[in-house]
N, CA, C and O atoms as a MOPAC input file, in Angstrom:
PM7 MOZYME 1SCF
protein

 N      0.83800 1    -1.19400 1     0.00000 1
 C      0.00000 1     0.00000 1     0.00000 1
 C      0.87700 1     1.24900 1     0.00000 1
 O      1.85000 1     1.33400 1     0.74900 1
 N      0.52900 1     2.19900 1    -0.83200 1
 C      1.28400 1     3.44700 1    -0.91900 1
 C      1.00600 1     4.32300 1     0.28900 1
 O     -0.09200 1     4.32200 1     0.84500 1
 N      2.02200 1     5.06800 1     0.68000 1
 C      1.81200 1     6.06900 1     1.71700 1
 C      0.99100 1     7.21100 1     1.14800 1
 O      1.19500 1     7.62700 1     0.00700 1
 N      0.05900 1     7.71800 1     1.95100 1
 C     -0.77000 1     8.83200 1     1.53100 1
 C      0.07800 1    10.09500 1     1.47600 1
 O      0.85500 1    10.36900 1     2.39000 1
 N     -0.07200 1    10.85500 1     0.40900 1
 C      0.62000 1    12.13700 1     0.31500 1
 C     -0.00200 1    13.11500 1     1.29700 1
 O     -1.22200 1    13.15900 1     1.45700 1
 N      0.83100 1    13.88400 1     1.94200 1
 C      0.35900 1    14.90400 1     2.87900 1
 C      0.11500 1    16.18700 1     2.09400 1
 O      1.01100 1    16.72600 1     1.44500 1
 N     -1.12500 1    16.65700 1     2.17300 1
 C     -1.52800 1    17.86800 1     1.46500 1
 C     -1.52200 1    19.03200 1     2.44700 1
 O     -2.15500 1    18.97300 1     3.50100 1
 N     -0.79900 1    20.08800 1     2.08900 1
 C     -0.73400 1    21.28800 1     2.91000 1
 C     -1.46900 1    22.43500 1     2.24500 1
 O     -1.67400 1    22.45000 1     1.03200 1
 N     -1.86300 1    23.39600 1     3.07100 1
 C     -2.59600 1    24.56000 1     2.57400 1
 C     -2.15500 1    25.79300 1     3.34800 1
 O     -1.98800 1    25.76000 1     4.56700 1
 N     -1.97400 1    26.86000 1     2.62100 1
 C     -1.75900 1    28.15900 1     3.24800 1
 C     -2.44100 1    29.20600 1     2.38900 1
 O     -2.67800 1    28.99700 1     1.19900 1
 N     -2.74600 1    30.31600 1     2.99900 1
 C     -3.39400 1    31.38300 1     2.26300 1
 C     -2.91800 1    32.72600 1     2.79200 1
 O     -2.87200 1    32.95800 1     4.00000 1
 N     -2.56700 1    33.59600 1     1.87100 1
 C     -1.99700 1    34.89700 1     2.21800 1
 C     -2.44000 1    35.88700 1     1.13900 1
 O     -2.85400 1    35.48300 1     0.05200 1
 N     -2.35300 1    37.16300 1     1.43800 1
 C     -2.64400 1    38.18400 1     0.43100 1
 C     -1.54200 1    38.18900 1    -0.63200 1
 O     -1.82700 1    38.27600 1    -1.82600 1
 N     -0.28100 1    38.09600 1    -0.19100 1
 C      0.88400 1    38.13200 1    -1.07300 1
 C      1.01100 1    39.45500 1    -1.81500 1
 O      1.40400 1    39.48000 1    -2.98200 1
 N      0.68200 1    40.54800 1    -1.14600 1
 C      0.86800 1    41.86800 1    -1.74600 1
 C      2.30200 1    42.30000 1    -1.49900 1
 O      2.84500 1    42.06300 1    -0.42000 1
 N      2.91300 1    42.92500 1    -2.47600 1
 C      4.31900 1    43.34100 1    -2.38900 1
 C      5.16600 1    42.17200 1    -1.87900 1
 O      5.74100 1    42.22300 1    -0.79200 1
 N      5.22300 1    41.13300 1    -2.68700 1
 C      5.87900 1    39.87500 1    -2.32600 1
 C      7.27500 1    40.13000 1    -1.75100 1
 O      8.06800 1    40.88200 1    -2.31700 1
 N      7.55600 1    39.49000 1    -0.62100 1
 C      8.83600 1    39.69100 1     0.07300 1
 C      9.34300 1    38.38100 1     0.67200 1
 O      8.68700 1    37.34700 1     0.55100 1
 N     10.49000 1    38.42400 1     1.30900 1
 C     11.15100 1    37.22900 1     1.83700 1
 C     10.28800 1    36.49400 1     2.86900 1
 O     10.37100 1    35.27000 1     2.97000 1
 N      9.47600 1    37.20400 1     3.62400 1
 C      8.58400 1    36.54700 1     4.58200 1
 C      7.59000 1    35.64200 1     3.87500 1
 O      7.29500 1    34.54500 1     4.35000 1
 N      7.07100 1    36.10100 1     2.73600 1
 C      6.17100 1    35.27500 1     1.94100 1
 C      6.89300 1    34.02800 1     1.43400 1
 O      6.37100 1    32.91700 1     1.52000 1
 N      8.09400 1    34.22900 1     0.90700 1
 C      8.87400 1    33.09800 1     0.40400 1
 C      9.18500 1    32.11700 1     1.52500 1
 O      9.11100 1    30.90400 1     1.32700 1
 N      9.53400 1    32.63200 1     2.70300 1
 C      9.83900 1    31.76400 1     3.84300 1
 C      8.66200 1    30.87200 1     4.21000 1
 O      8.84400 1    29.68000 1     4.45500 1
 N      7.45400 1    31.43400 1     4.25100 1
 C      6.29400 1    30.62600 1     4.63800 1
 C      6.01400 1    29.54700 1     3.59100 1
 O      5.64700 1    28.42700 1     3.94500 1
 N      6.18300 1    29.87100 1     2.31500 1
 C      5.96300 1    28.87500 1     1.26700 1
 C      7.01100 1    27.76700 1     1.33200 1
 O      6.68700 1    26.58800 1     1.19200 1
 N      8.24700 1    28.14800 1     1.54000 1
 C      9.33000 1    27.15600 1     1.62800 1
 C      9.13600 1    26.24100 1     2.83800 1
 O      9.23600 1    25.02000 1     2.72000 1
 N      8.85900 1    26.83200 1     3.99700 1
 C      8.66800 1    26.02700 1     5.20900 1
 C      7.44100 1    25.13200 1     5.08500 1
 O      7.45500 1    23.98600 1     5.53500 1
 N      6.38600 1    25.65200 1     4.47800 1
 C      5.18000 1    24.84400 1     4.29300 1
 C      5.49400 1    23.63000 1     3.41500 1
 O      5.11300 1    22.50700 1     3.74600 1
 N      6.17600 1    23.85300 1     2.31500 1
 C      6.49800 1    22.74800 1     1.39900 1
 C      7.40100 1    21.71700 1     2.06600 1
 O      7.32200 1    20.53100 1     1.74400 1
 N      8.25800 1    22.15000 1     2.99000 1
 C      9.11400 1    21.22100 1     3.72500 1
 C      8.30700 1    20.29700 1     4.63400 1
 O      8.80800 1    19.26200 1     5.07200 1
 N      7.05500 1    20.67000 1     4.92000 1
 C      6.21400 1    19.91300 1     5.84300 1
 C      5.05200 1    19.17900 1     5.16700 1
 O      4.17100 1    18.65100 1     5.84500 1
 N      5.05300 1    19.14800 1     3.83900 1
 C      4.00100 1    18.41700 1     3.12600 1
 C      4.53200 1    17.96400 1     1.77300 1
 O      5.60000 1    18.38700 1     1.33100 1
 N      3.75900 1    17.09400 1     1.12700 1
 C      4.14200 1    16.59900 1    -0.19500 1
 C      3.55900 1    17.44100 1    -1.32100 1
 O      4.13900 1    17.54700 1    -2.40200 1
 N      2.40100 1    18.03800 1    -1.04800 1
 C      1.66900 1    18.79200 1    -2.07100 1
 C      1.14100 1    20.04900 1    -1.40500 1
 O      0.38300 1    19.97100 1    -0.43800 1
 N      1.53800 1    21.21300 1    -1.91800 1
 C      1.16300 1    22.47600 1    -1.29100 1
 C      0.16800 1    23.25100 1    -2.14700 1
 O      0.43800 1    23.59900 1    -3.29700 1
 N     -0.99500 1    23.50900 1    -1.54500 1
 C     -2.02500 1    24.33500 1    -2.16700 1
 C     -1.95000 1    25.71700 1    -1.51500 1
 O     -1.89400 1    25.83200 1    -0.29100 1
 N     -1.95000 1    26.74700 1    -2.33100 1
 C     -1.82600 1    28.11300 1    -1.82100 1
 C     -3.01800 1    28.94900 1    -2.27200 1
 O     -3.30600 1    29.06100 1    -3.46300 1
 N     -3.70200 1    29.53200 1    -1.28900 1
 C     -4.80400 1    30.43500 1    -1.57800 1
 C     -4.29900 1    31.86700 1    -1.65700 1
 O     -3.52000 1    32.30400 1    -0.80900 1
 N     -4.73600 1    32.58700 1    -2.65800 1
 C     -4.40100 1    34.00100 1    -2.81400 1
 C     -5.69600 1    34.78900 1    -2.65500 1
 O     -6.67600 1    34.54300 1    -3.35800 1
 N     -5.68800 1    35.73100 1    -1.73000 1
 C     -6.88300 1    36.53000 1    -1.42500 1
 C     -7.24000 1    37.46000 1    -2.57100 1
 O     -6.37100 1    38.10500 1    -3.16000 1
 N     -8.52900 1    37.52200 1    -2.87900 1
 C     -8.99800 1    38.45600 1    -3.90100 1
 C     -8.86900 1    39.88700 1    -3.39500 1
 O     -8.77900 1    40.12500 1    -2.19000 1
 N     -8.86200 1    40.82000 1    -4.31200 1
 C     -8.81600 1    42.23600 1    -3.94100 1
 C    -10.00900 1    42.60000 1    -3.06200 1
 O     -9.87300 1    43.35700 1    -2.10100 1
 N    -11.18100 1    42.05600 1    -3.39900 1
 C    -12.40400 1    42.35800 1    -2.64500 1
 C    -12.31000 1    41.84500 1    -1.20900 1
 O    -12.74100 1    42.52500 1    -0.27700 1
 N    -11.75400 1    40.65700 1    -1.02700 1
 C    -11.60100 1    40.11100 1     0.32500 1
 C    -10.64400 1    40.97500 1     1.14000 1
 O    -10.92600 1    41.29700 1     2.29400 1
 N     -9.53100 1    41.34500 1     0.55200 1
 C     -8.55900 1    42.19200 1     1.24700 1
 C     -9.20900 1    43.50300 1     1.66200 1
 O     -9.02900 1    43.96100 1     2.79100 1
 N     -9.96200 1    44.10300 1     0.75400 1
 C    -10.66000 1    45.35400 1     1.04700 1
 C    -11.62700 1    45.16900 1     2.21600 1
 O    -11.77000 1    46.06000 1     3.05300 1
 N    -12.28500 1    44.01800 1     2.27200 1
 C    -13.31200 1    43.79300 1     3.29000 1
 C    -12.74900 1    43.68700 1     4.70600 1
 O    -13.41300 1    44.09700 1     5.65800 1
 N    -11.53300 1    43.14400 1     4.86600 1
 C    -11.02400 1    42.99400 1     6.23600 1
 C     -9.80700 1    43.85000 1     6.55600 1
 O     -9.46400 1    44.01900 1     7.72600 1
 N     -9.15300 1    44.38700 1     5.54500 1
 C     -8.02000 1    45.28900 1     5.80200 1
 C     -8.35200 1    46.74100 1     5.50200 1
 O     -7.57800 1    47.64600 1     5.81400 1
 N     -9.50200 1    46.95100 1     4.89800 1
 C     -9.95100 1    48.29500 1     4.51700 1
 C     -8.95400 1    49.02000 1     3.62100 1
 O     -8.77200 1    50.23300 1     3.72500 1
 N     -8.31500 1    48.25900 1     2.74100 1
 C     -7.41600 1    48.85900 1     1.75300 1
 C     -7.27700 1    47.90600 1     0.57700 1
 O     -7.42600 1    46.69200 1     0.71600 1
 N     -6.99300 1    48.47600 1    -0.56800 1
 C     -6.76400 1    47.67200 1    -1.76500 1
 C     -5.31300 1    47.22900 1    -1.80000 1
 O     -4.42700 1    47.98400 1    -1.40100 1
 N     -5.05800 1    46.01700 1    -2.27100 1
 C     -3.66500 1    45.61800 1    -2.46800 1
 C     -2.99400 1    46.50600 1    -3.52100 1
 O     -3.65700 1    47.01100 1    -4.42800 1
 N     -1.70400 1    46.68800 1    -3.39800 1
 C     -0.94200 1    47.45800 1    -4.37600 1
 C     -0.82600 1    46.65700 1    -5.67200 1
 O     -0.98900 1    47.20200 1    -6.76400 1
 N     -0.54800 1    45.38100 1    -5.54500 1
 C     -0.39200 1    44.49600 1    -6.69600 1
 C     -1.75700 1    43.87400 1    -7.01700 1
 O     -2.36600 1    43.26700 1    -6.13500 1
 N     -2.25100 1    44.00800 1    -8.24500 1
 C     -3.55700 1    43.44400 1    -8.59800 1
 C     -3.59700 1    41.92300 1    -8.42500 1
 O     -2.57500 1    41.24300 1    -8.51900 1
 N     -4.78200 1    41.41900 1    -8.17400 1
 C     -4.99500 1    39.99600 1    -7.91500 1
 C     -4.37200 1    39.09200 1    -8.97700 1
 O     -3.66200 1    38.14500 1    -8.63900 1
 N     -4.62700 1    39.36900 1   -10.24700 1
 C     -4.11500 1    38.51300 1   -11.32500 1
 C     -2.59700 1    38.43000 1   -11.30800 1
 O     -2.02900 1    37.37700 1   -11.59700 1
 N     -1.93800 1    39.53300 1   -10.97200 1
 C     -0.47000 1    39.53900 1   -10.90200 1
 C      0.01600 1    38.76100 1    -9.67700 1
 O      1.02400 1    38.06000 1    -9.75300 1
 N     -0.69300 1    38.87900 1    -8.54800 1
 C     -0.30600 1    38.11900 1    -7.35600 1
 C     -0.45000 1    36.62400 1    -7.60900 1
 O      0.38900 1    35.83500 1    -7.17200 1
 N     -1.50800 1    36.23200 1    -8.31100 1
 C     -1.69700 1    34.81800 1    -8.68400 1
 C     -0.51300 1    34.35400 1    -9.54900 1
 O      0.05600 1    33.29100 1    -9.30000 1
 N     -0.14700 1    35.13900 1   -10.55100 1
 C      0.94900 1    34.77500 1   -11.46100 1
 C      2.26400 1    34.61600 1   -10.70700 1
 O      3.04100 1    33.70600 1   -10.99600 1
 N      2.51300 1    35.48700 1    -9.75200 1
 C      3.74600 1    35.39700 1    -8.95100 1
 C      3.76500 1    34.07800 1    -8.18300 1
 O      4.76000 1    33.35400 1    -8.21900 1
 N      2.67100 1    33.76200 1    -7.48900 1
 C      2.62600 1    32.56200 1    -6.65500 1
 C      2.69300 1    31.29800 1    -7.51800 1
 O      3.34300 1    30.32400 1    -7.13700 1
 N      2.03000 1    31.30800 1    -8.67000 1
 C      2.08800 1    30.14200 1    -9.56700 1
 C      3.50800 1    29.83900 1   -10.04100 1
 O      3.82400 1    28.69500 1   -10.36600 1
 N      4.35300 1    30.84900 1   -10.07900 1
 C      5.71100 1    30.65700 1   -10.60600 1
 C      6.71100 1    30.16900 1    -9.54800 1
 O      7.87000 1    29.91900 1    -9.87700 1
 N      6.29900 1    30.03400 1    -8.32200 1
 C      7.22100 1    29.65300 1    -7.24200 1
 C      7.31000 1    28.13400 1    -7.14100 1
 O      6.29100 1    27.44400 1    -7.12100 1
 N      8.52100 1    27.63000 1    -7.07900 1
 C      8.74300 1    26.18400 1    -7.15300 1
 C      8.17000 1    25.40100 1    -5.98100 1
 O      7.96200 1    24.19500 1    -6.11200 1
 N      7.91000 1    26.02300 1    -4.86100 1
 C      7.36000 1    25.32000 1    -3.69900 1
 C      5.85700 1    25.08900 1    -3.81800 1
 O      5.29200 1    24.30300 1    -3.05900 1
 N      5.21600 1    25.75500 1    -4.74800 1
 C      3.75700 1    25.75600 1    -4.86500 1
 C      3.30500 1    24.74800 1    -5.91800 1
 O      3.77300 1    24.77600 1    -7.05600 1
 N      2.38500 1    23.85200 1    -5.52500 1
 C      1.86600 1    22.86200 1    -6.45700 1
 C      0.54900 1    23.28700 1    -7.09900 1
 O      0.26200 1    22.92500 1    -8.24000 1
 N     -0.24100 1    24.04800 1    -6.37000 1
 C     -1.53500 1    24.49000 1    -6.88900 1
 C     -1.91100 1    25.82300 1    -6.24600 1
 O     -1.68100 1    26.03100 1    -5.05500 1
 N     -2.48300 1    26.71400 1    -7.03400 1
 C     -2.94500 1    28.00600 1    -6.53100 1
 C     -4.47200 1    28.03800 1    -6.64500 1
 O     -5.04000 1    27.64600 1    -7.66400 1
 N     -5.11900 1    28.51100 1    -5.58200 1
 C     -6.57400 1    28.65400 1    -5.58500 1
 C     -6.94200 1    30.07300 1    -5.17300 1
 O     -6.15200 1    30.78300 1    -4.55100 1
 N     -8.14200 1    30.46600 1    -5.52800 1
 C     -8.65300 1    31.79300 1    -5.18600 1
 C     -9.24800 1    31.73400 1    -3.77900 1
 O    -10.05900 1    30.85800 1    -3.47900 1
 N     -8.84100 1    32.67000 1    -2.91800 1
 C     -9.46900 1    32.78100 1    -1.60500 1
 C    -10.45400 1    33.94800 1    -1.65700 1
 O    -10.05600 1    35.11100 1    -1.72500 1
 N    -11.75200 1    33.61600 1    -1.62200 1
 C    -12.80500 1    34.62400 1    -1.71300 1
 C    -13.36300 1    35.00400 1    -0.35300 1
 O    -14.03300 1    36.02800 1    -0.22000 1
 N    -13.08700 1    34.17600 1     0.67400 1
 C    -13.57700 1    34.46800 1     2.02100 1
 C    -12.59500 1    33.91300 1     3.04700 1
 O    -11.61800 1    33.25500 1     2.69000 1
 N    -12.86000 1    34.18000 1     4.30800 1
 C    -11.93800 1    33.79100 1     5.38500 1
 C    -12.29900 1    32.44300 1     6.01700 1
 O    -11.70200 1    32.06200 1     7.02400 1
 N    -13.25400 1    31.72200 1     5.45000 1
 C    -13.74200 1    30.47400 1     6.02900 1
 C    -12.78300 1    29.32300 1     5.71800 1
 O    -12.86000 1    28.70700 1     4.65500 1
 N    -11.88700 1    29.04700 1     6.65100 1
 C    -10.87600 1    28.00200 1     6.44500 1
 C    -11.48300 1    26.60200 1     6.47800 1
 O    -10.97900 1    25.69200 1     5.82000 1
 N    -12.56400 1    26.42500 1     7.23900 1
 C    -13.23000 1    25.12100 1     7.28400 1
 C    -13.86800 1    24.80400 1     5.93100 1
 O    -13.80900 1    23.66500 1     5.46700 1
 N    -14.47100 1    25.79800 1     5.30600 1
 C    -15.03600 1    25.61400 1     3.95900 1
 C    -13.92100 1    25.28700 1     2.96600 1
 O    -14.10700 1    24.46600 1     2.06800 1
 N    -12.76500 1    25.93000 1     3.12900 1
 C    -11.61600 1    25.62700 1     2.26100 1
 C    -11.20600 1    24.17100 1     2.43200 1
 O    -10.90300 1    23.48800 1     1.45300 1
 N    -11.19700 1    23.69300 1     3.68200 1
 C    -10.84000 1    22.29600 1     3.93400 1
 C    -11.84500 1    21.34700 1     3.26900 1
 O    -11.45300 1    20.34100 1     2.67900 1
 N    -13.14100 1    21.67000 1     3.36400 1
 C    -14.16900 1    20.82300 1     2.74300 1
 C    -13.93400 1    20.70800 1     1.23400 1
 O    -14.12600 1    19.64400 1     0.64500 1
 N    -13.52200 1    21.80500 1     0.62500 1
 C    -13.29500 1    21.81700 1    -0.82500 1
 C    -11.96500 1    21.16700 1    -1.20700 1
 O    -11.89300 1    20.45100 1    -2.20600 1
 N    -10.90900 1    21.41200 1    -0.41700 1
 C     -9.55700 1    21.02100 1    -0.81800 1
 C     -9.02300 1    19.77400 1    -0.11200 1
 O     -8.07600 1    19.14600 1    -0.58500 1
 N     -9.63100 1    19.41900 1     1.02000 1
 C     -9.26300 1    18.21200 1     1.76400 1
 C     -7.77100 1    18.15100 1     2.12100 1
 O     -7.11300 1    17.14300 1     1.86600 1
 N     -7.24800 1    19.22000 1     2.70400 1
 C     -5.84400 1    19.25100 1     3.11600 1
 C     -5.67400 1    18.61900 1     4.49500 1
 O     -6.62700 1    18.49600 1     5.26500 1
 N     -4.42600 1    18.21900 1     4.78800 1
 C     -4.09600 1    17.57300 1     6.06100 1
 C     -3.51700 1    18.56100 1     7.07000 1
 O     -3.66000 1    18.38600 1     8.28100 1
 N     -2.86700 1    19.59100 1     6.55700 1
 C     -2.19300 1    20.58100 1     7.40400 1
 C     -2.46500 1    21.96700 1     6.83000 1
 O     -2.46300 1    22.16400 1     5.61500 1
 N     -2.69700 1    22.92100 1     7.72600 1
 C     -2.77900 1    24.31100 1     7.30100 1
 C     -1.62600 1    25.06200 1     7.93900 1
 O     -1.33300 1    24.87600 1     9.12000 1
 N     -0.97200 1    25.90900 1     7.15900 1
 C      0.16300 1    26.69600 1     7.62400 1
 C     -0.20100 1    28.17300 1     7.64700 1
 O     -0.94700 1    28.66300 1     6.79800 1
 N      0.34300 1    28.87200 1     8.64200 1
 C      0.10300 1    30.31500 1     8.70900 1
 C      1.22700 1    30.96900 1     9.49500 1
 O      1.90700 1    30.32300 1    10.29300 1
 N      1.41000 1    32.25700 1     9.25900 1
 C      2.36000 1    33.03100 1    10.04800 1
 C      1.84100 1    33.19000 1    11.46800 1
 O      0.63200 1    33.27000 1    11.68500 1
 N      2.74100 1    33.23600 1    12.42800 1
 C      2.31700 1    33.27200 1    13.83600 1
 C      1.79800 1    34.62800 1    14.29400 1
 O      1.46200 1    34.80600 1    15.46500 1
 N      1.73300 1    35.59900 1    13.35800 1
 C      1.12000 1    36.87800 1    13.71400 1
 C     -0.38100 1    36.71400 1    13.97100 1
 O     -0.99500 1    37.59700 1    14.56900 1
 N     -0.97500 1    35.62000 1    13.53800 1
 C     -2.39600 1    35.34700 1    13.77100 1
 C     -2.61300 1    34.35900 1    14.91500 1
 O     -3.75000 1    34.11200 1    15.31700 1
 N     -1.52100 1    33.79100 1    15.44200 1
 C     -1.65900 1    32.79000 1    16.49900 1
 C     -2.34400 1    33.40700 1    17.72000 1
 O     -2.07600 1    34.55200 1    18.08600 1
 N     -3.22900 1    32.62900 1    18.34000 1
 C     -3.99700 1    33.03500 1    19.52600 1
 C     -5.02400 1    34.12200 1    19.25100 1
 O     -5.58900 1    34.68500 1    20.18900 1
 N     -5.27800 1    34.43100 1    17.97300 1
 C     -6.38400 1    35.34100 1    17.65400 1
 C     -7.67300 1    34.54100 1    17.82700 1
 O     -7.65700 1    33.31600 1    17.70500 1
 N     -8.76800 1    35.20300 1    18.10400 1
 C    -10.02900 1    34.47600 1    18.30200 1
 C    -10.39500 1    33.68700 1    17.04800 1
 O    -10.90400 1    32.57000 1    17.14400 1
 N    -10.13800 1    34.26300 1    15.86800 1
 C    -10.44500 1    33.56000 1    14.62500 1
 C     -9.66800 1    32.24800 1    14.52300 1
 O    -10.24300 1    31.20500 1    14.21300 1
 N     -8.37400 1    32.30300 1    14.78100 1
 C     -7.55900 1    31.09900 1    14.62700 1
 C     -7.72100 1    30.13800 1    15.79500 1
 O     -7.49600 1    28.94000 1    15.62200 1
 N     -8.09800 1    30.60600 1    16.96000 1
 C     -8.42600 1    29.68900 1    18.05500 1
 C     -9.64300 1    28.84900 1    17.66700 1
 O     -9.67400 1    27.64600 1    17.92700 1
 N    -10.64300 1    29.47700 1    17.04700 1
 C    -11.82500 1    28.75300 1    16.58400 1
 C    -11.47300 1    27.77800 1    15.46900 1
 O    -11.95400 1    26.64500 1    15.45600 1
 N    -10.64000 1    28.21300 1    14.54000 1
 C    -10.21700 1    27.34600 1    13.43300 1
 C     -9.47000 1    26.13600 1    13.98300 1
 O     -9.68600 1    25.00900 1    13.53700 1
 N     -8.59000 1    26.37400 1    14.95200 1
 C     -7.81100 1    25.27700 1    15.53400 1
 C     -8.72900 1    24.24600 1    16.18900 1
 O     -8.49200 1    23.04500 1    16.06200 1
 N     -9.76300 1    24.69200 1    16.88200 1
 C    -10.72300 1    23.76100 1    17.49800 1
 C    -11.43000 1    22.93700 1    16.42400 1
 O    -11.56300 1    21.72100 1    16.55600 1
 N    -11.88200 1    23.60200 1    15.36200 1
 C    -12.55300 1    22.89100 1    14.27100 1
 C    -11.61800 1    21.86400 1    13.63600 1
 O    -12.01600 1    20.72500 1    13.39100 1
 N    -10.39200 1    22.26300 1    13.37600 1
 C     -9.43700 1    21.37000 1    12.73100 1
 C     -9.03800 1    20.21100 1    13.64400 1
 O     -8.89200 1    19.08300 1    13.17200 1
 N     -8.86100 1    20.46300 1    14.92300 1
 C     -8.53200 1    19.38900 1    15.86800 1
 C     -9.60100 1    18.30300 1    15.84100 1
 O     -9.28500 1    17.11700 1    15.93400 1
 N    -10.85100 1    18.70100 1    15.71500 1
 C    -11.96500 1    17.75400 1    15.71900 1
 C    -11.95800 1    16.82500 1    14.50000 1
 O    -12.52000 1    15.73100 1    14.55400 1
 N    -11.32700 1    17.25200 1    13.40500 1
 C    -11.30600 1    16.43900 1    12.18200 1
 C     -9.90100 1    15.93500 1    11.83700 1
 O     -9.69400 1    15.32600 1    10.78700 1
 N     -8.94000 1    16.19300 1    12.72800 1
 C     -7.58500 1    15.66600 1    12.52300 1
 C     -6.70200 1    16.46900 1    11.59400 1
 O     -5.71000 1    15.94800 1    11.08300 1
 N     -7.04000 1    17.73500 1    11.36400 1
 C     -6.19900 1    18.60500 1    10.53400 1
 C     -5.26500 1    19.38500 1    11.44900 1
 O     -5.69900 1    20.00400 1    12.42200 1
 N     -3.98100 1    19.34500 1    11.12400 1
 C     -2.98900 1    20.09100 1    11.91400 1
 C     -2.97300 1    21.55100 1    11.48100 1
 O     -3.18700 1    21.86800 1    10.31100 1
 N     -2.71800 1    22.42900 1    12.43500 1
 C     -2.52500 1    23.85000 1    12.15300 1
 C     -1.13400 1    24.20100 1    12.66000 1
 O     -0.85500 1    24.11900 1    13.85600 1
 N     -0.27900 1    24.58800 1    11.74400 1
 C      1.11300 1    24.89400 1    12.08900 1
 C      1.37300 1    26.36900 1    11.82200 1
 O      1.09500 1    26.88000 1    10.73700 1
 N      1.91300 1    27.04300 1    12.83600 1
 C      2.27100 1    28.45100 1    12.70400 1
 C      3.78000 1    28.56800 1    12.55600 1
 O      4.54100 1    27.92700 1    13.28100 1
 N      4.20000 1    29.39500 1    11.60700 1
 C      5.61300 1    29.67900 1    11.41300 1
 C      5.92300 1    31.06700 1    11.95100 1
 O      5.07200 1    31.95500 1    11.91100 1
 N      7.15100 1    31.26000 1    12.45700 1
 C      7.51500 1    32.59500 1    12.97300 1
 C      7.38500 1    33.66800 1    11.90400 1
 O      7.80500 1    33.49600 1    10.76000 1
 N      6.79800 1    34.76200 1    12.31100 1
 C      6.65300 1    35.93500 1    11.45900 1
 C      8.04400 1    36.48800 1    11.17200 1
 O      8.88000 1    36.54500 1    12.07300 1
 N      8.30300 1    36.89400 1     9.93300 1
 C      9.60300 1    37.45100 1     9.57100 1
 C      9.68300 1    38.88500 1    10.09100 1
 O      9.06900 1    39.79600 1     9.53600 1
 N     10.43800 1    39.06400 1    11.14900 1
 C     10.52600 1    40.37400 1    11.79500 1
 C     11.17600 1    41.40600 1    10.87000 1
 O     12.14900 1    41.12100 1    10.17100 1
 N     10.61700 1    42.58900 1    10.89200 1
 C     11.18700 1    43.68500 1    10.11400 1
 C     10.77400 1    43.71600 1     8.65700 1
 O     11.17800 1    44.60700 1     7.91000 1
 N      9.95900 1    42.73400 1     8.24400 1
 C      9.53000 1    42.69400 1     6.84900 1
 C      8.03700 1    42.43400 1     6.78500 1
 O      7.53500 1    41.47000 1     7.36400 1
 N      7.34300 1    43.29100 1     6.08600 1
 C      5.92500 1    43.07500 1     5.80600 1
 C      5.55200 1    43.97400 1     4.63800 1
 O      6.25700 1    44.93400 1     4.32700 1
 N      4.45000 1    43.65500 1     4.00500 1
 C      3.97600 1    44.49400 1     2.90100 1
 C      3.64600 1    45.89500 1     3.39800 1
 O      3.84800 1    46.87700 1     2.68400 1
 N      3.13800 1    45.98500 1     4.62200 1
 C      2.81800 1    47.28800 1     5.20500 1
 C      4.07900 1    48.12900 1     5.36600 1
 O      4.08200 1    49.31200 1     5.02600 1
 N      5.14600 1    47.53000 1     5.88000 1
 C      6.42600 1    48.24300 1     6.06400 1
 C      6.97700 1    48.68400 1     4.70300 1
 O      7.43800 1    49.81600 1     4.55200 1
 N      6.92600 1    47.78400 1     3.71800 1
 C      7.42600 1    48.11900 1     2.38300 1
 C      6.61700 1    49.26100 1     1.78700 1
 O      7.18000 1    50.18900 1     1.20600 1
 N      5.31100 1    49.19600 1     1.92800 1
 C      4.43400 1    50.23600 1     1.39400 1
 C      4.71400 1    51.58500 1     2.06100 1
 O      4.75300 1    52.61100 1     1.38100 1
 N      4.90600 1    51.59600 1     3.36700 1
 C      5.23300 1    52.83300 1     4.07800 1
 C      6.57100 1    53.39300 1     3.61200 1
 O      6.71600 1    54.60300 1     3.43400 1
 N      7.54300 1    52.51500 1     3.41700 1
 C      8.85900 1    52.93500 1     2.94200 1
 C      8.74700 1    53.60400 1     1.57300 1
 O      9.34300 1    54.65500 1     1.33400 1
 N      7.98200 1    52.98600 1     0.68200 1
 C      7.80100 1    53.55100 1    -0.66500 1
 C      7.12400 1    54.92400 1    -0.58400 1
 O      7.52900 1    55.85700 1    -1.27700 1
 N      6.11700 1    55.04300 1     0.24300 1
 C      5.41800 1    56.33000 1     0.39000 1
 C      6.36600 1    57.41100 1     0.90400 1
 O      6.33300 1    58.54700 1     0.43000 1
 N      7.19800 1    57.06100 1     1.85600 1
 C      8.17300 1    58.04000 1     2.40800 1
 C      9.17900 1    58.46300 1     1.34500 1
 O      9.53400 1    59.63900 1     1.26500 1
 N      9.63900 1    57.52800 1     0.53500 1
 C     10.64000 1    57.80100 1    -0.50000 1
 C     10.08200 1    58.66200 1    -1.62800 1
 O     10.82700 1    59.38500 1    -2.29000 1
 N      8.77500 1    58.58300 1    -1.84500 1
 C      8.19500 1    59.31100 1    -2.96800 1
 C      7.56600 1    60.64100 1    -2.56700 1
 O      6.92300 1    61.29600 1    -3.38800 1
 N      7.74500 1    61.03600 1    -1.32700 1
 C      7.20400 1    62.33900 1    -0.87600 1
 C      7.99000 1    63.47800 1    -1.47100 1
 O      7.68600 1    64.64200 1    -1.20800 1

């Protein structure tokens, strides 16, 4: 009998792609055989961050599709990770630890524990974020 492939899932906005994004994809792929990556739509980002991404959705998808750690890219239209699991049937979900212990992820962790899905948090890349990059660009162009 063949060993079952471990399917991993992560989802990020991936605006102003940086080393922190690459780190999470690389670490996720090191922990699974097949990595599915959700890219948030512009509308979803607007709904919970109250701002539009700098890089348009289609370009963010193209960037993520070109990364060697990524096996499949999907559209993330909402924040419902349990619905994503129902559709994609992943074994592990990966996320940056900036969301760890948030009420949203505490609820997700309870749901996933009940069905045997692992939730793994990776350390946030200190000093690097799309917000920091965006602020830097704004300061430079004043």
